[in-house]
C-alpha positions in Angstrom: -0.3 -0.1 0.1 3.0 2.4 0.9 4.1 1.9 -2.6 1.0 2.9 -4.4 0.9 6.0 -6.1 -2.0 8.2 -5.6 -2.7 11.6 -7.2 -5.3 14.0 -5.8 -6.4 16.6 -8.2 -8.4 19.5 -6.8 -10.9 20.8 -9.6 -10.9 24.7 -8.9 -13.7 25.0 -11.2 -16.3 22.8 -9.1 -14.1 22.7 -5.6 -14.0 19.1 -5.7 -11.3 16.7 -5.2 -10.8 13.5 -7.5 -8.1 10.9 -7.1 -6.5 8.3 -9.2 -4.3 5.4 -8.8 -1.1 5.8 -11.2 -0.4 3.3 -13.3 3.3 1.9 -13.6 5.0 4.7 -16.4 1.8 6.2 -17.2 2.1 9.1 -19.1 0.6 12.5 -18.7 -1.9 12.2 -21.5 -3.3 9.3 -20.3 -3.7 10.5 -16.6 -5.3 13.8 -18.5 -7.9 11.4 -20.2 -9.0 9.9 -17.3 -9.5 13.6 -15.7 -11.6 14.3 -18.5 -13.5 11.2 -18.1 -14.0 12.4 -14.3 -14.8 16.1 -14.9 -15.7 17.0 -18.2 -12.9 19.3 -19.0 -11.4 18.4 -22.1 -7.4 17.4 -22.4 -6.9 20.7 -24.5 -8.4 23.3 -21.9 -6.7 21.3 -18.7 -4.4 23.2 -17.1 -2.4 21.5 -14.1 -0.5 23.4 -11.5 1.7 22.4 -8.6 1.4 24.4 -5.5 4.6 26.1 -6.7 2.6 27.4 -9.8 4.6 25.4 -12.0 2.7 23.5 -15.1 2.8 19.6 -15.4 5.5 18.8 -18.1 3.9 16.5 -21.0 7.1 15.2 -21.6 7.3 13.9 -18.2 5.3 10.7 -16.7 2.4 11.4 -14.7 4.0 10.4 -11.5 5.6 14.0 -11.5 2.3 14.8 -9.5 3.4 12.7 -6.6 5.8 13.8 -4.0 8.4 11.3 -2.8 8.3 9.9 0.5 5.5 9.1 3.0 5.1 11.9 5.0 2.6 14.6 3.2 2.1 12.2 0.3 -1.8 11.9 0.8 -2.6 15.7 1.3 -0.6 16.8 -1.6 -2.7 18.3 -4.3 -2.4 18.9 -8.0 -4.8 22.0 -9.0 -7.1 21.8 -12.3 -7.9 24.8 -14.3 -10.2 25.3 -17.2 -8.1 27.3 -19.7 -11.5 27.9 -21.4 -12.7 29.8 -18.5 -11.4 33.0 -16.7 -14.4 33.5 -14.5 -15.3 30.9 -11.6 -18.3 31.8 -9.9 -19.7 28.6 -8.6 -21.9 27.9 -7.0 -19.9 26.0 -4.7 -21.5 23.7 -2.4 -20.3 22.5 0.6 -19.7 19.5 1.9 -22.6 17.4 2.8 -23.5 16.7 6.5 -23.7 13.5 8.3 -27.0 11.9 9.4 -26.5 12.6 12.6 -24.9 16.0 12.4 -28.2 16.8 10.0 -30.1 16.0 12.6 -29.2 18.2 15.4 -28.8 21.2 12.8 -32.4 20.6 12.0 -33.6 20.6 15.7 -30.7 22.0 17.9 -32.9 21.9 20.8 -33.3 18.2 20.9 -32.1 16.9 23.9 -29.9 13.5 23.6 -27.7 11.3 25.9 -24.6 12.6 26.6 -22.5 9.5 25.6 -24.8 9.7 22.3 -24.2 13.6 22.3 -20.0 12.9 22.3 -20.4 11.3 18.9 -22.6 13.4 17.0 -20.3 16.4 18.2 -17.3 14.6 17.5 -18.7 14.6 13.8 -19.9 18.1 14.0 -16.0 19.1 15.0 -15.0 16.9 12.1 -17.6 18.7 9.7 -16.3 22.1 11.0 -12.7 21.3 10.7 -13.4 20.0 7.0 -14.8 23.4 5.8 -12.0 25.4 7.0 -9.5 22.7 5.4 -11.8 22.8 2.0 -11.2 26.7 2.1 -7.3 25.9 2.8 -7.0 23.7 -0.2 -8.9 26.4 -2.5 -6.5 29.2 -1.2 -3.5 27.0 -2.1 -5.1 26.8 -5.5 -5.8 30.3 -6.1 -2.0 30.9 -5.0 -0.9 28.6 -7.5 -2.6 30.6 -9.8 -1.2 33.8 -8.7 2.4 32.2 -8.6 1.5 30.9 -12.3 0.4 34.6 -13.5 3.7 36.0 -11.9 6.0 33.6 -14.2 3.6 34.4 -17.0 4.3 38.2 -16.3 8.3 37.6 -16.1 8.0 36.2 -19.5 6.2 38.9 -20.6 8.5 41.6 -19.1 11.8 39.6 -20.8 9.9 39.7 -24.3 9.2 43.6 -23.6 12.3 44.0 -22.8 14.0 42.6 -25.8 11.2 44.4 -28.1 12.0 47.7 -26.6 15.7 47.2 -26.9 15.2 46.0 -30.5 13.0 48.9 -31.2 15.6 51.4 -29.8 18.4 49.6 -32.2 16.3 50.2 -35.1 15.7 53.6 -34.3 19.2 54.4 -34.1 19.9 52.7 -37.2 17.1 54.4 -39.2 18.6 57.8 -37.9 22.0 57.2 -39.1 20.7 56.0 -42.5 18.7 58.9 -42.8 21.6 61.2 -41.9 24.0 59.6 -44.3 21.7 59.0 -47.5 20.9 62.7 -47.3 24.6 63.6 -47.1 25.2 61.0 -50.2 22.5 62.6 -52.4 23.6 66.2 -51.5 27.5 65.1 -52.7 26.1 62.9 -55.8 24.1 66.2 -56.7 27.3 68.5 -56.3 29.4 66.1 -58.6 26.8 65.3 -61.3 28.1 68.5 -63.3 31.7 67.4 -63.9 31.5 63.9 -62.3 29.9 60.6 -62.9 26.0 60.2 -63.0 23.6 57.9 -63.2 19.6 58.3 -63.3 18.8 54.8 -62.2 21.0 54.7 -59.7 19.6 58.2 -58.2 16.3 56.7 -58.2 17.2 53.4 -56.3 18.7 55.8 -53.5 15.6 57.9 -53.5 13.3 54.5 -53.1 15.7 53.6 -50.4 15.0 56.5 -48.5 11.3 56.2 -48.6 11.3 52.7 -47.8 13.5 53.4 -44.8 10.4 55.7 -43.6 8.4 52.7 -43.8 10.8 50.7 -41.9 10.2 53.4 -39.3 6.5 52.0 -38.5 7.8 48.5 -37.1 9.9 50.7 -34.1 6.2 52.0 -33.3 5.7 49.9 -30.1 3.9 52.4 -27.9 0.6 50.6 -28.5 1.8 47.6 -27.0 3.8 49.0 -24.1 0.7 50.7 -22.7 -1.0 47.8 -22.6 1.8 46.2 -20.8 2.1 48.8 -18.2 -1.5 48.8 -17.7 -1.6 45.0 -17.0 1.6 45.3 -14.6 -0.3 47.9 -12.7 -3.2 45.6 -12.8 -1.1 42.6 -11.4 0.6 44.6 -8.4 -3.0 45.8 -7.5 -4.0 41.8 -7.5 -0.9 41.3 -5.3 -1.9 44.1 -2.7 -5.5 43.1 -2.7 -6.3 41.7 0.7 -8.1 38.7 -0.8 -4.8 37.6 -2.0 -4.0 36.6 1.5 -5.5 34.2 3.7 -8.9 35.2 4.7 -9.6 31.9 7.6 -9.3 33.7 10.8 -12.9 33.4 11.4 -13.3 29.8 10.4 -10.0 29.0 12.6 -11.8 30.8 15.4 -14.8 28.9 15.1 -13.2 25.3 14.7 -11.1 26.3 18.0 -14.6 27.3 19.6 -16.0 23.8 18.2 -13.2 21.8 19.6 -13.5 23.6 23.1 -17.0 22.7 23.3 -16.4 19.0 22.6 -13.6 19.1 25.5 -16.2 20.3 27.8 -18.7 17.9 26.6 -15.9 15.0 26.8 -14.9 15.9 30.5 -18.7 15.5 31.7 -19.4 12.5 33.5 -21.3 9.8 31.5 -24.2 9.8 33.9 -28.1 9.8 32.8 -28.1 13.4 32.1 -29.3 15.0 28.4 -28.3 18.0 26.8 -28.9 20.1 23.5 -26.9 21.0 20.8 -27.6 24.9 20.6 -24.1 25.9 20.7 -22.4 23.4 18.4 -25.1 24.6 15.7 -24.5 28.0 16.0 -20.8 27.1 15.2 -21.9 25.0 12.6 -24.1 27.7 10.7 -21.4 30.5 11.3 -18.8 28.3 9.8 -20.5 27.7 6.7 -21.9 31.0 6.5 -18.3 32.2 7.0 -16.7 29.7 4.0 -19.6 31.1 1.6 -18.2 34.8 2.4 -14.7 33.8 2.0 -15.3 31.7 -1.3 -17.1 34.0 -3.0 -14.1 36.5 -2.2 -11.4 34.1 -3.2 -13.3 32.9 -6.6 -13.9 36.9 -7.1 -10.0 37.2 -6.9 -9.5 34.0 -8.7 -11.1 35.2 -11.6 -9.3 38.5 -11.9 -6.2 36.6 -11.7 -7.4 34.3 -14.3 -8.3 37.7 -16.5 -5.0 39.0 -16.3 -3.2 35.8 -17.4 -5.4 35.3 -20.4 -4.4 38.9 -21.2 -1.0 37.9 -20.8 -1.4 34.9 -23.0 -3.0 37.3 -25.7 -0.3 39.7 -25.7 2.4 37.2 -26.0 1.9 36.5 -30.0 1.4 40.5 -30.6 5.1 41.1 -29.1 6.1 38.2 -31.0 5.1 39.5 -34.6 6.4 43.1 -33.2 9.8 41.8 -32.8 9.9 39.9 -36.3 8.8 43.0 -37.9 11.2 45.1 -36.3 14.1 42.4 -37.2 12.8 42.5 -40.7 13.2 46.6 -40.8 16.6 46.2 -39.0 17.8 43.5 -41.6 16.2 45.5 -44.5 18.1 48.9 -43.6 21.5 46.9 -43.0 20.7 45.5 -46.5 20.0 49.0 -48.1 23.1 50.4 -46.4 25.5 47.8 -47.7 24.2 48.2 -51.2 24.3 51.8 -51.2 27.9 51.9 -49.8 28.7 49.5 -52.6 27.6 51.6 -55.2 29.7 54.8 -53.8 32.7 52.4 -53.8 31.9 51.5 -57.7 31.5 54.9 -58.2 34.9 55.9 -56.8 36.6 53.0 -58.9 35.2 54.4 -62.0 35.9 57.8 -61.0 39.7 56.6 -60.2 39.9 54.8 -63.6 38.8 58.0 -65.6 41.4 60.1 -63.6 44.0 58.1 -64.3 43.0 57.5 -68.0 43.3 61.3 -68.0 46.9 61.5 -66.5 48.3 58.7 -69.1 46.7 61.1 -72.1 48.3 64.1 -70.9 51.6 62.5 -70.3 51.7 61.0 -73.7 50.7 64.4 -75.4 53.2 66.2 -73.4 56.0 63.2 -74.4 55.0 63.9 -78.1 55.4 67.8 -77.8 58.8 67.7 -76.1 60.4 65.3 -78.1 60.5 67.0 -81.4 61.4 69.8 -79.6 64.5 68.4 -78.0 65.3 66.8 -81.2 64.9 69.9 -83.7 65.8 72.7 -80.9 69.3 72.2 -79.8 69.7 73.9 -76.3 72.5 76.4 -75.8 75.0 76.3 -72.5 72.4 78.4 -70.8 69.3 76.0 -71.0 67.5 78.3 -73.3 66.4 77.0 -76.9 68.4 79.3 -80.1 68.1 78.8 -83.6 71.0 77.2 -85.3 72.1 77.8 -88.6 72.6 73.6 -89.1 69.4 72.7 -87.5 67.4 72.3 -90.5 69.8 69.7 -91.6 68.6 66.1 -91.0 70.9 63.5 -89.6 70.7 59.7 -89.8 70.2 59.4 -86.0 67.3 62.0 -86.1 65.1 59.7 -88.2 65.7 56.9 -85.8 64.6 58.9 -82.7 61.5 60.1 -84.5 60.4 56.5 -85.2 60.7 55.9 -81.6 58.4 58.5 -80.9 55.8 57.3 -83.4 55.8 53.7 -82.0 55.6 55.0 -78.4 52.7 57.1 -79.1 50.9 54.5 -81.2 51.2 52.5 -77.7 49.7 55.1 -75.9 46.8 55.1 -78.1 46.1 51.5 -77.9 46.5 51.7 -73.8 44.3 54.7 -73.6 41.3 52.8 -76.1 41.3 49.9 -73.7 41.2 51.8 -70.5 38.0 53.6 -71.9 36.4 50.5 -73.2 36.6 49.0 -69.6 35.3 52.4 -68.4 32.2 52.4 -70.3 31.6 48.3 -69.5 32.0 49.1 -65.9 29.4 52.5 -66.2 27.0 50.3 -68.3 26.9 47.5 -65.4 26.7 49.9 -62.6 23.5 51.3 -64.5 22.1 48.0 -65.2 22.2 47.1 -61.1 
């Protein structure tokens, strides 16, 4: 018997306890099917919480519901909630009276012998203690719901912080992108008159600027932030509520009064005296009334907890969508920035190619002009050119020098033509991209 595994499940929707004997290596899904048969709550809507507010892991066996060891195993509860409901309003019937206790409740002034009255009052005390324990279990269920809500809230805060951080990073990147593209457009406009121009590239840059403005919509998370802050305020108020704390002081005092009455009756000698049950019945009635009141407050508070939890569950997918939108916008901005920088470096390469080709042409022209002058105009000792009466006569070596100059100019012309051809190809490829 000690090795049997029995799980006690408190159905928070009906305030009733159902118990199951677990089979060897039974899965949680199998246990949930049995719970559905007993309670009518479908497996998809079942939420099973431990006292710590942790939800049972479907990957683990059903034995996770049972604590190790002997002490306390019979009083350990798993709390069952219906995820399709957020309002738990009862009515919740109190535990039923035994026949003999119901007998004295119906007529509290009836006289009974002391030995018989002891038995009746013992059951009455047990009934009062049972009412208090019922409330204690339901309060523990409410506490488990609160702890579960705080776990969901912690996850919400984590996702919110990630969303705010990603939004701020996107905002900073968009500001940098807008400033840099404005500067690039200004500098591009300044050099169009004497430099390189591409209408297709200019149009692409302006489209980038418009697309970046559209990406700014992803960083707008103010509506989500307002909902989260309002939800946080609501959760804090629920934590501060007096109904979040145990309200069973009245029932505990009534329990003690019932025990004291029974002790007084027990100390009386078992003679032939008779007595009524007026005092005990008053305690029973007051305990039932007190339980009705505290349960109404408890389930009202529990409904608010579950309502907040459902709001968090509804918010989490919206935050996930906002995070994905921010990441997509961030990637888009970085891709546009990289594409524009590659185009700028492409323009710089073309400009450098044009500059080098101009320098080659000018150097070849200068060489062409200086070589005949050196050939046909001999220099004086002072370094200044001066006419010479024999300068018009051609010598054999002069013809050879002139032929070398022609060959060199032809080589420069071929090089210049190839450079111009490469420049045209690069410019056409840039305009196509």
